[in-house]
DRENLUMKE-619095 format. One record per residue: x, y, z of N, C-alpha, C in turn; residue in three letters. Coordinates in steps of 0.1 Angstrom, whole numbers, padded with zeros to 4 digits, always signed. Example, Ala and Ser with C-alpha at 12.3 -4.5 7.8 and 13.67 -1.06 7.14 Angstrom:
+0132-0057+0078+0123-0045+0078+0132-0033+0078ALA;+0128-0022+0071+0137-0011+0071+0129+0000+0079SER;
//
This chain:
+1542+3109+0281+1550+3097+0281+1565+3101+0279MET;+1568+3111+0271+1582+3116+0269+1588+3121+0282ALA;+1579+3129+0290+1584+3134+0303+1587+3123+0312VAL;+1578+3112+0312+1580+3101+0321+1593+3094+0317ARG;+1596+3092+0304+1608+3085+0300+1621+3094+0304LEU;+1619+3107+0302+1630+3116+0306+1633+3115+0321LEU;+1623+3115+0329+1624+3114+0343+1631+3100+0347ALA;+1627+3090+0340+1633+3076+0343+1648+3077+0339SER;+1651+3083+0328+1665+3084+0323+1674+3092+0333ALA;+1668+3103+0339+1675+3110+0349+1678+3102+0361LEU;+1668+3094+0366+1670+3086+0378+1681+3076+0375VAL;+1680+3070+0363+1690+3060+0360+1704+3066+0359LEU;+1705+3078+0354+1717+3085+0353+1723+3088+0367SER;+1715+3092+0376+1719+3095+0390+1724+3082+0397VAL;+1716+3071+0395+1720+3058+0401+1733+3053+0395LEU;+1736+3056+0382+1748+3052+0376+1760+3060+0380THR;+1758+3073+0382+1769+3082+0385+1772+3081+0400VAL;+1763+3079+0409+1765+3080+0423+1777+3072+0428SER;+1778+3059+0424+1790+3051+0429+1803+3058+0425PRO;+1803+3064+0413+1816+3070+0409+1819+3082+0418VAL;+1808+3090+0421+1810+3101+0429+1815+3097+0443LEU;+1809+3086+0448+1813+3081+0461+1828+3077+0462ALA;+1833+3072+0450+1847+3068+0449+1856+3078+0444GLN;+1853+3091+0444+1861+3101+0440+1874+3101+0447ALA;+1886+3103+0440+1899+3103+0446+1900+3113+0457PRO;+1907+3109+0468+1909+3118+0479+1921+3128+0476LYS;+1918+3141+0475+1929+3150+0472+1936+3155+0484VAL;+1949+3153+0484+1958+3157+0496+1964+3170+0494LEU;+1965+3175+0482+1971+3188+0480+1968+3192+0465ALA;+1969+3205+0462+1969+3210+0448+1980+3219+0446THR;+1986+3219+0434+1998+3227+0431+1994+3235+0418VAL;+1991+3247+0419+1987+3256+0408+1975+3249+0401ASN;+1966+3244+0409+1954+3238+0403+1955+3223+0400GLY;+1967+3217+0400+1969+3203+0398+1967+3195+0411GLU;+1959+3185+0410+1956+3177+0423+1967+3167+0425ALA;+1970+3165+0438+1978+3153+0442+1969+3145+0451ILE;+1966+3133+0446+1956+3124+0453+1964+3114+0462THR;+1956+3108+0470+1961+3098+0479+1967+3086+0471GLU;+1961+3083+0460+1967+3073+0451+1980+3077+0446ALA;+1982+3090+0442+1995+3095+0437+2005+3093+0448ASP;+2002+3097+0460+2011+3097+0472+2015+3082+0475ALA;+2006+3073+0473+2010+3059+0476+2020+3054+0465LYS;+2018+3058+0453+2027+3054+0442+2041+3060+0445VAL;+2041+3073+0449+2054+3079+0453+2061+3072+0465ALA;+2052+3068+0474+2058+3062+0486+2065+3049+0483LEU;+2059+3041+0473+2066+3029+0469+2080+3032+0464GLU;+2082+3043+0457+2095+3047+0452+2104+3052+0463ASP;+2098+3058+0473+2106+3064+0484+2109+3055+0495LEU;+2102+3044+0496+2103+3036+0508+2116+3032+0513LEU;+2125+3028+0503+2139+3024+0507+2147+3035+0513THR;+2143+3048+0511+2150+3059+0517+2144+3063+0530GLN;+2134+3056+0535+2127+3060+0547+2127+3049+0558LEU;+2138+3041+0559+2137+3029+0568+2134+3033+0583PRO;+2139+3045+0587+2137+3048+0601+2126+3059+0604ASN;+2119+3062+0593+2108+3072+0595+2095+3065+0600VAL;+2089+3070+0610+2076+3064+0615+2066+3063+0604PRO;+2058+3053+0604+2049+3050+0593+2039+3062+0591GLU;+2035+3068+0602+2025+3079+0601+2031+3091+0595GLU;+2044+3092+0594+2051+3104+0588+2054+3102+0573LYS;+2054+3089+0569+2058+3086+0555+2049+3093+0545ARG;+2036+3092+0547+2027+3098+0537+2029+3113+0536MET;+2031+3120+0547+2034+3134+0547+2046+3137+0539GLU;+2057+3129+0540+2069+3131+0533+2066+3129+0518ILE;+2058+3119+0515+2055+3116+0501+2048+3128+0494ALA;+2038+3134+0502+2031+3145+0496+2040+3157+0494VAL;+2049+3160+0504+2058+3171+0502+2067+3168+0490ASP;+2071+3156+0488+2080+3153+0477+2072+3155+0464PHE;+2060+3151+0463+2051+3152+0451+2049+3167+0448LEU;+2047+3175+0458+2046+3189+0456+2058+3195+0448ILE;+2070+3191+0453+2082+3196+0446+2083+3190+0432GLU;+2079+3177+0430+2078+3171+0417+2069+3179+0408VAL;+2057+3182+0413+2047+3189+0405+2053+3203+0401LYS;+2058+3210+0410+2064+3224+0407+2075+3223+0397LEU;+2084+3213+0398+2095+3212+0388+2089+3208+0375ALA;+2079+3198+0375+2074+3194+0362+2066+3205+0355ALA;+2059+3213+0363+2052+3224+0356+2062+3234+0350GLN;+2073+3237+0357+2083+3246+0352+2089+3240+0339ALA;+2091+3227+0340+2098+3220+0328+2088+3221+0316ALA;+2075+3220+0318+2066+3221+0307+2066+3235+0301LYS;+2067+3245+0310+2067+3259+0305+2080+3261+0296LYS;+2090+3254+0300+2103+3255+0292+2103+3245+0280ALA;+2092+3238+0278+2090+3229+0267+2100+3218+0267ARG;+2105+3214+0278+2114+3203+0280+2107+3190+0276ILE;+2094+3189+0279+2086+3177+0276+2085+3174+0261ASP;+2089+3184+0253+2088+3182+0238+2101+3179+0232GLN;+2111+3177+0240+2124+3174+0234+2125+3159+0231SER;+2134+3155+0221+2135+3141+0217+2141+3133+0229PRO;+2150+3139+0236+2156+3132+0248+2145+3128+0258ASP;+2136+3137+0260+2125+3134+0270+2116+3123+0265PHE;+2113+3123+0252+2104+3113+0246+2111+3099+0247THR;+2124+3098+0244+2132+3086+0246+2131+3080+0260LEU;+2133+3089+0270+2133+3085+0284+2119+3081+0288LYS;+2109+3088+0284+2095+3084+0287+2092+3070+0282MET;+2096+3068+0269+2093+3055+0263+2100+3044+0271ASN;+2112+3046+0274+2120+3037+0282+2114+3034+0296TYR;+2110+3045+0303+2103+3043+0316+2090+3036+0315ALA;+2083+3039+0305+2070+3032+0302+2072+3017+0300ARG;+2082+3013+0292+2085+2999+0289+2090+2992+0302ASP;+2098+2999+0310+2103+2993+0322+2092+2990+0332ARG;+2083+3000+0333+2071+2998+0342+2062+2986+0338ILE;+2060+2986+0324+2052+2975+0319+2059+2961+0322LEU;+2072+2961+0320+2079+2948+0322+2078+2944+0337MET;+2080+2954+0346+2079+2951+0360+2065+2946+0364GLU;+2055+2952+0359+2041+2948+0362+2038+2934+0356ARG;+2043+2931+0344+2042+2918+0339+2049+2908+0347LEU;+2061+2910+0351+2068+2901+0360+2062+2899+0373PHE;+2056+2910+0379+2050+2909+0392+2037+2900+0391ALA;+2030+2902+0380+2018+2893+0378+2022+2879+0376THR;+2033+2876+0368+2037+2862+0366+2042+2856+0379GLU;+2050+2864+0386+2055+2859+0399+2044+2856+0409GLY;+2034+2865+0409+2022+2862+0418+2015+2850+0415SER;+2013+2847+0402+2007+2834+0398+2014+2822+0402LYS;+2028+2823+0403+2036+2811+0406+2038+2809+0421ALA;+2033+2818+0429+2037+2817+0443+2025+2816+0453THR;+2015+2809+0448+2004+2806+0457+2009+2797+0469GLY;+2001+2797+0480+2005+2789+0492+2008+2774+0488GLU;+1999+2768+0480+2001+2754+0477+2014+2752+0469ALA;+2017+2761+0459+2029+2760+0451+2041+2761+0459ALA;+2041+2771+0468+2053+2773+0477+2055+2761+0486VAL;+2045+2756+0492+2046+2744+0501+2051+2732+0493LYS;+2046+2730+0481+2051+2719+0473+2066+2720+0470LYS;+2070+2732+0467+2084+2735+0464+2092+2732+0476PHE;+2087+2736+0488+2094+2734+0501+2096+2719+0503TYR;+2085+2711+0501+2086+2697+0503+2096+2690+0494ASP;+2097+2695+0481+2106+2690+0472+2121+2693+0476GLU;+2123+2705+0481+2137+2709+0485+2141+2701+0497GLN;+2132+2699+0507+2135+2692+0519+2138+2677+0515VAL;+2131+2671+0506+2134+2657+0502+2148+2656+0496ALA;+2153+2667+0490+2167+2666+0484+2178+2668+0494LYS;+2175+2672+0506+2185+2676+0516+2193+2663+0519LEU;+2206+2665+0520+2215+2654+0524+2216+2654+0539THR;+2213+2643+0546+2214+2643+0561+2227+2648+0566PRO;+2227+2657+0576+2239+2662+0582+2239+2659+0597VAL;+2248+2651+0602+2248+2647+0616+2253+2659+0624GLU;+2246+2661+0635+2250+2671+0645+2250+2665+0659GLU;+2258+2671+0667+2258+2668+0682+2256+2680+0690VAL;+2250+2678+0702+2250+2689+0711+2259+2686+0723ARG;+2268+2695+0726+2278+2692+0736+2280+2704+0745ALA;+2286+2701+0757+2291+2711+0766+2306+2709+0767ARG;+2313+2720+0770+2327+2718+0772+2332+2727+0783HIS;+2344+2724+0788+2351+2732+0798+2365+2735+0792ILE;+2368+2747+0790+2381+2751+0784+2390+2757+0795LEU;+2402+2752+0796+2412+2757+0805+2426+2758+0798VAL;+2435+2765+0804+2448+2767+0796+2457+2756+0797GLU;+2459+2750+0809+2469+2740+0812+2464+2725+0813GLY;+2472+2716+0810+2468+2702+0811+2465+2697+0825GLU;+2473+2702+0835+2471+2698+0849+2457+2703+0854GLU;+2453+2715+0850+2440+2720+0854+2429+2711+0848ASP;+2432+2708+0835+2422+2700+0828+2420+2686+0834ALA;+2431+2680+0839+2430+2667+0845+2423+2668+0858LYS;+2425+2679+0866+2418+2680+0879+2403+2682+0876LYS;+2399+2690+0867+2385+2692+0864+2379+2680+0858ILE;+2386+2673+0850+2381+2660+0845+2378+2650+0856HIS;+2387+2650+0866+2384+2641+0877+2372+2645+0885ALA;+2369+2658+0886+2357+2663+0893+2344+2659+0886ARG;+2344+2661+0873+2331+2658+0866+2329+2643+0864VAL;+2340+2635+0863+2339+2621+0862+2335+2615+0876LYS;+2339+2623+0886+2335+2618+0900+2321+2621+0904GLY;+2313+2628+0895+2299+2630+0897+2295+2644+0899GLY;+2304+2654+0899+2300+2668+0900+2292+2672+0888GLU;+2283+2681+0889+2275+2686+0878+2283+2693+0868ASP;+2283+2688+0856+2292+2693+0845+2289+2708+0842PHE;+2277+2712+0841+2273+2725+0838+2277+2735+0849ALA;+2276+2730+0862+2280+2739+0873+2295+2741+0873LYS;+2303+2730+0871+2317+2731+0870+2322+2740+0859VAL;+2315+2739+0847+2318+2747+0836+2316+2762+0839ALA;+2305+2765+0845+2303+2779+0848+2313+2784+0858THR;+2318+2776+0867+2328+2780+0877+2342+2781+0871GLU;+2346+2773+0861+2360+2771+0857+2363+2774+0843THR;+2353+2773+0834+2357+2774+0819+2361+2788+0815SER;+2371+2789+0807+2377+2801+0802+2371+2805+0789LYS;+2361+2798+0784+2355+2801+0771+2345+2812+0774ASP;+2348+2824+0768+2339+2836+0770+2325+2834+0764PRO;+2324+2826+0754+2311+2824+0748+2302+2814+0755GLY;+2307+2803+0759+2298+2792+0765+2300+2791+0780SER;+2311+2796+0786+2314+2794+0800+2302+2797+0809GLY;+2297+2809+0808+2286+2813+0817+2273+2806+0815LYS;+2272+2799+0803+2260+2791+0801+2262+2776+0804GLY;+2271+2773+0813+2273+2759+0817+2281+2751+0806GLY;+2288+2759+0797+2296+2752+0787+2288+2747+0775GLY;+2275+2751+0774+2266+2746+0763+2270+2752+0750ASP;+2273+2744+0740+2277+2748+0727+2265+2747+0717LEU;+2254+2742+0722+2243+2739+0713+2246+2728+0703GLY;+2238+2727+0692+2241+2717+0682+2251+2722+0672TYR;+2260+2713+0667+2269+2717+0657+2273+2705+0648PHE;+2277+2708+0636+2282+2697+0627+2297+2696+0629SER;+2303+2685+0624+2317+2682+0626+2326+2693+0620LYS;+2322+2699+0609+2330+2709+0602+2330+2722+0609ASP;+2322+2724+0619+2321+2737+0626+2332+2738+0637ARG;+2338+2728+0641+2348+2728+0651+2362+2725+0646MET;+2372+2728+0654+2386+2724+0650+2387+2709+0651VAL;+2395+2703+0642+2395+2688+0641+2397+2681+0654PRO;+2406+2685+0663+2408+2677+0675+2395+2677+0684GLU;+2389+2688+0685+2376+2689+0693+2365+2681+0686PHE;+2364+2683+0673+2353+2676+0666+2354+2661+0667ALA;+2367+2655+0665+2369+2641+0665+2365+2635+0679GLU;+2369+2643+0689+2366+2638+0703+2351+2639+0706ALA;+2345+2649+0702+2330+2651+0705+2322+2640+0698ALA;+2325+2638+0685+2317+2629+0677+2320+2614+0680PHE;+2330+2612+0687+2333+2598+0691+2326+2594+0704ALA;+2320+2604+0711+2313+2601+0723+2298+2596+0721LEU;+2293+2590+0731+2279+2586+0731+2272+2596+0741LYS;+2259+2598+0739+2251+2607+0748+2254+2604+0763ALA;+2258+2615+0770+2260+2613+0784+2275+2611+0788GLY;+2283+2607+0778+2297+2604+0780+2306+2617+0781GLU;+2317+2616+0789+2326+2627+0791+2339+2623+0785ILE;+2346+2632+0777+2358+2629+0771+2370+2631+0781SER;+2381+2624+0778+2394+2628+0785+2398+2642+0780ALA;+2407+2648+0787+2411+2662+0782+2417+2661+0768PRO;+2412+2671+0760+2416+2672+0746+2423+2685+0744VAL;+2435+2685+0737+2442+2697+0734+2439+2702+0720LYS;+2437+2715+0719+2435+2722+0706+2443+2735+0707SER;+2442+2743+0696+2449+2755+0696+2444+2765+0706GLN;+2432+2763+0712+2426+2772+0721+2430+2768+0736PHE;+2434+2756+0738+2437+2752+0752+2433+2737+0753GLY;+2429+2734+0766+2425+2720+0769+2410+2720+0772TRP;+2403+2710+0766+2389+2709+0767+2385+2696+0774HIS;+2375+2697+0782+2367+2685+0786+2354+2686+0780ILE;+2349+2675+0773+2337+2676+0765+2327+2666+0771ILE;+2314+2670+0772+2303+2661+0775+2293+2662+0764LYS;+2290+2650+0758+2280+2649+0748+2266+2648+0754LEU;+2257+2657+0749+2244+2658+0754+2234+2650+0745GLU;+2236+2652+0732+2226+2646+0722+2232+2645+0708ASP;+2226+2636+0700+2231+2634+0686+2218+2634+0677ARG;+2219+2640+0666+2207+2640+0657+2212+2643+0642ARG;+2202+2641+0633+2204+2647+0620+2198+2661+0620ASN;+2205+2670+0613+2201+2684+0613+2187+2685+0607ARG;+2177+2691+0615+2164+2692+0610+2163+2702+0598PRO;+2153+2700+0589+2151+2710+0579+2145+2723+0585ALA;+2148+2734+0579+2142+2747+0584+2127+2746+0583PRO;+2120+2752+0593+2106+2753+0592+2101+2760+0580ALA;+2089+2756+0575+2084+2763+0563+2082+2778+0565PHE;+2078+2782+0577+2075+2796+0579+2089+2804+0578ALA;+2100+2798+0582+2113+2805+0582+2118+2807+0568GLU;+2114+2799+0558+2120+2800+0545+2110+2803+0534VAL;+2097+2805+0538+2086+2807+0529+2089+2819+0520LYS;+2093+2830+0525+2096+2842+0517+2107+2840+0507ASP;+2118+2833+0511+2129+2831+0502+2124+2821+0491ARG;+2117+2811+0494+2112+2801+0484+2102+2808+0475LEU;+2094+2817+0480+2085+2825+0471+2092+2833+0461SER;+2103+2840+0466+2111+2848+0457+2118+2839+0447GLN;+2123+2827+0451+2129+2818+0441+2119+2814+0430ALA;+2107+2810+0435+2097+2806+0425+2093+2817+0416LEU;+2092+2829+0421+2088+2841+0413+2099+2843+0402ALA;+2111+2843+0406+2122+2846+0397+2123+2835+0386GLU;+2120+2822+0390+2120+2811+0381+2109+2813+0370LYS;+2097+2817+0375+2086+2819+0366+2089+2831+0356ALA;+2095+2841+0362+2098+2853+0354+2109+2850+0343GLN;+2119+2842+0347+2129+2838+0338+2124+2829+0327GLY;+2115+2820+0330+2108+2811+0320+2100+2819+0310GLU;+2093+2829+0316+2084+2838+0307+2093+2845+0297LEU;+2104+2851+0302+2113+2859+0294+2119+2850+0283LEU;+2123+2838+0287+2129+2828+0277+2118+2825+0266GLU;+2106+2823+0270+2095+2820+0261+2093+2831+0251LYS;+2093+2843+0257+2090+2855+0248+2102+2857+0238LEU;+2114+2854+0243+2125+2855+0233+2124+2845+0222ARG;+2120+2833+0225+2119+2822+0215+2108+2825+0205LYS;+2097+2831+0210+2086+2834+0201+2088+2847+0193GLU;+2097+2855+0197+2099+2868+0190+2109+2868+0179ALA;+2107+2877+0169+2117+2879+0159+2126+2890+0163LYS;+2138+2887+0166+2148+2897+0171+2159+2899+0161ILE;+2161+2911+0156+2172+2914+0147+2182+2923+0153ASP;+2195+2919+0153+2206+2927+0158+2216+2928+0147ARG;+2217+2940+0141+2227+2941+0130+2242+2938+0135PRO;+2245+2941+0148+2258+2938+0153+2257+2930+0165ASN;+2255+2917+0164+2253+2908+0176+2266+2907+0184PRO;+2265+2906+0197+2278+2905+0205+2286+2892+0201PRO;+2299+2893+0202+2308+2882+0199+2309+2873+0212LYS;+2308+2860+0210+2310+2851+0222+2325+2850+0226ASN;
//
């Protein structure tokens, strides 16, 4: 019976240990017997990532391992010199530990606050608060002199295609080659003379020649609308960041209120 129980215990032990063995960390290098695992390299890579913006992804892990080899060599030498037993080292280790704990806590809190439904709700709330901004879409033809402007105005008012005439005659380096198309813009985006003339038109109308500091303009209004809200996909990341920061700030405020904090020399307001 004892032998049978021992055999059963051994089987159970093997079954229990096997998954652990299967998940053994992948060793990428050893330095004087100390292992550098894939998990170690991934942690290092998080720290190095901002320094490797133009490095191909497949090379980054190799760089991280090379960096960790140097870190291990330096750390081993430091331990031999008993640097790890100095008061200064202990202070910095405690500070680093607390910083990492704070970062992990904030990351967890931010993650809880930024689920898809929460971010979409926040987006809808912000869109509802937007003040409508009127925009128009217009084309224009820019020339230097008033006489040229009058001649071109007569051509487009006589039925010639505005975009074609703009491509042929406009001196505006930005819109001229695109048929004078300025896209959508709000009133405050243009010089006053141009803006007043453009916003006074109805869709399809062409203005009389308008003088501004840039020259003479003939303007055709294409469309009028209220500026649309940015698409959710365009602002999702920024909104998530804002929600995460809000949750982190509220947590910190809560922790401050609940804590007993003594400062012998508080700062003067």
